N, C-alpha and C positions, 0 to 999 in steps of 0.2 A: 483573493487579494487582487485589486485592480492593478493594471500594469502602468509603466512609466507614462506612456502616451495618454492613458485614461486619466491619470492623476493631474498631469500638467494641463490637459484640456479642461477638466472639471474646475480646477482652481482658477484657470485663466478666465473661463466663462463667468464664474461666480464673482471674481474680483472685478472683471470688466463691467458687469452689470451694475455692481454696487458703486464703483468709482464713477461710472457714467451718470448714475442717478445723483450722486453728490455734486458732480460737476454741473448738471442741469439745474440743480437747486441753488447754485452759487456758493455752496459750502466749501468747495475746493476750486483752486485755479487749475488750468490745464497742466502745468508742470507737476503740481501736487497730486492730481488725479493719476498722472502717468506713473509717478513714484509709488503711489498706493497700489496701483494695478500690479506693478512689478513685485512689490513686497508680498502682496496676497498670493501671487503665483509662486513665489519662492517658498512661502509658507506651505503651500500645497505639496511641495516636494520634500520638505524637511523631515517628516516622520520616518522616512525610509533612509535617512542618513546614518541610522544605526546598523544598517545592513552593509557590511564591509565591501562586498563585491557587487552591490546592486548598481544599476545604471544611475539612479538618483544620487548615490554616494559619489561615484566616479565623476559624473558630469556636474552635479550640484556643488560639490566642494570646490571644484576648479572654478566654476563660474562665480560662486560666492566670494572666493578669495580674490579673484580678479576684480569683481565689482566693488567690494569693500575697499580694496587697495586704491583703486582709482577714485572712489568717492572721497576717501580721506585726503588723497593727494590734491584733488580739485578744491576741497574746502580750505586748503592751506596755500593755494596758488599765489595769493597776494603777499605771502610772508616769506617765501623761500625761492631760491633760484631753481632752474630746471634740474641741475645736478642733484640738489638737495631733495627735490620732489621725487626724482627717480630713485634715490636711496630710500626715501620713505616708502615708496611703492614696493620695492623689493623686500624691505624688512617686514612689512605687513603681510605681503603675499606668502613669503616663506614661513613666517611665524604661524599663520593660519594653516597652511598646508602641512607643515611638518611637526608642529607642536599641538595646536588645537585639535585638528581632525585626527591626528595620530593617537592622541589621548582619548578622543571620542571612540575610535575603533577598539581601543584596548579595554575600556571600561563599560561598554554598552553591548547589549545582546539584542538581536532583532526581535521586534514585537515585545520588547521589555518595557520598562517604565518610560523610556524615551518616546514610545509610541502610545501616548496617553493624553488625555485632556489637560491635566495640570502641566505637563511638559510643554504643551502648546502655549499655555498661559505664561510659562517662564520665558519661552521664546519671544512672545509678544512683548513682555516686559523688557527684555534685552533690546528689542527694537526701540521701545520708548526711551530707554536710557541712552542708547547710541545716537538717536535722532536729536534728543534734547541737549545732551552734554557734549557730544562730539561734533555734531553738525549744526548745533545752535538753532534747531527748528523750534518754533513756538510750541508751548505746552499742548494746546488743543490738537495741533497737527501731529505732534509726536505720539500722543495717545491714539490718534486715529490710525497712524501707521502701524502701531502695535496691534490695534484691533484687526487691521487687514491681515497681518501675519497670522494671528490666531484664527481668523475666519478661514483663510486658506488651509491652515492646519486641520481645522474641523472638517472641512470638505474631504480631505484625504482620509481621515479616520472613518467618516460616515460612508464613504465609497467602499472602503475595505470591508466594513460590516455588511453593507448592502450586497456585495459580491459573495459574501459568506452564506447568504440566505438562498434557499431554493425558492424561486418565485411562485412555484406551484404549492408551496407550503408542505411538501412531503418530507423534507430533510434540511439539515444545515451542515455546513462544513465544520471540521474540528477547529478551524481558526476563528469561528464565530465567538465574539466576546473578548478577543485578544487585541482588538484595535481601539475601539471606543471604550476606554476604561479610565477609572480614577485611581486605581490602586492595583499593584501587582503583588499578589500573595507569595509569589516565588522569589521576590526581591524586596524584602522589607526595608533593607538599608537604602536601596535606590529610591523606593517610594517615599520614605521619610525625608531623604535628601532633597527630592524634588519639592516637597511641600515646604520644607524649611527655607529653601532658596526662594520660593515664591513669596512667602511671608516677608522675608527680608527685602526683596525687591519692591514689594508693594509699600512697605513701611517707609523706605527711603526714596520713593519715587517722586517725581515732580508733581505739582498740584493737579488733581483730577477734576476739580470743581467746574472749570470752564467747559471741559469736554462734556461733563454730565449735564450741565445747564443747557448746552446746545442740542446734544443728541438724545437727551432724555426728555426733551420738550415734545409733548404730544402733538402739537401743531406741526412740528418739523417732520415727525413720523407720518402724519396724515398727508402731508404735502407730497409724499412719494406717489400717492394714488393719482395725483393730478398730472403727473408727467409721463404716465404710461402710454396714454393715447394723445394725439394732437387735438387741439381745440378747434382748429379750422381745417383748411385744405391740407392734405398730406404733402409733405416736401415742398411747401409753398415757397420758401426762401432758399431752396437748395442751390439754385444757380445764380444767386445774387452775391457777387464777389466785390 
């Protein structure tokens, strides 16, 4: 299993490269690319939130609670007074910390179904819902944020599987196959619950068509190849302010 530093580095690099590419293509603004990067990095830490005493759980839950509480508070800044916003922040923070994550610790087991591909998809869908309905982000960007979360989640799972392999091909650790999975035979109820949740989230989700039209376009995908290397002199306009 990769460690905390490895996971956060891997997710940050992957999310940074992807968000930078979308920014260069003009598909994201600078603020949107920054948010996407943070969400992807957060997704890279999320699979280990089912480990009660892990560094990602202790640090991740605290940072997530603080981040979401401030995000909601800022989104309502024009509607409420400072005292009201402070109360909103406290309610959200303590609800996440002592209700949501306490429940998560109680009903999850490390490397269980929470540590799986469909669980990452459920997490991505929750990002889509919160972005679209709570923060009123347009549909295509909400779906993109959800994809970034899932992208970071996948990086985490693949890193864990990679670490489980002996690079010389002689052996593999007992943990191999427990990270990147689609079903947990030891937890049938948990597995079914994840898939039922995913189906319901997809069914009631905001429209996916615009996202599919843009990011499913072959020309958009091909355009990534043109931004890898500069067309002319390297760093030509770097010092032009």
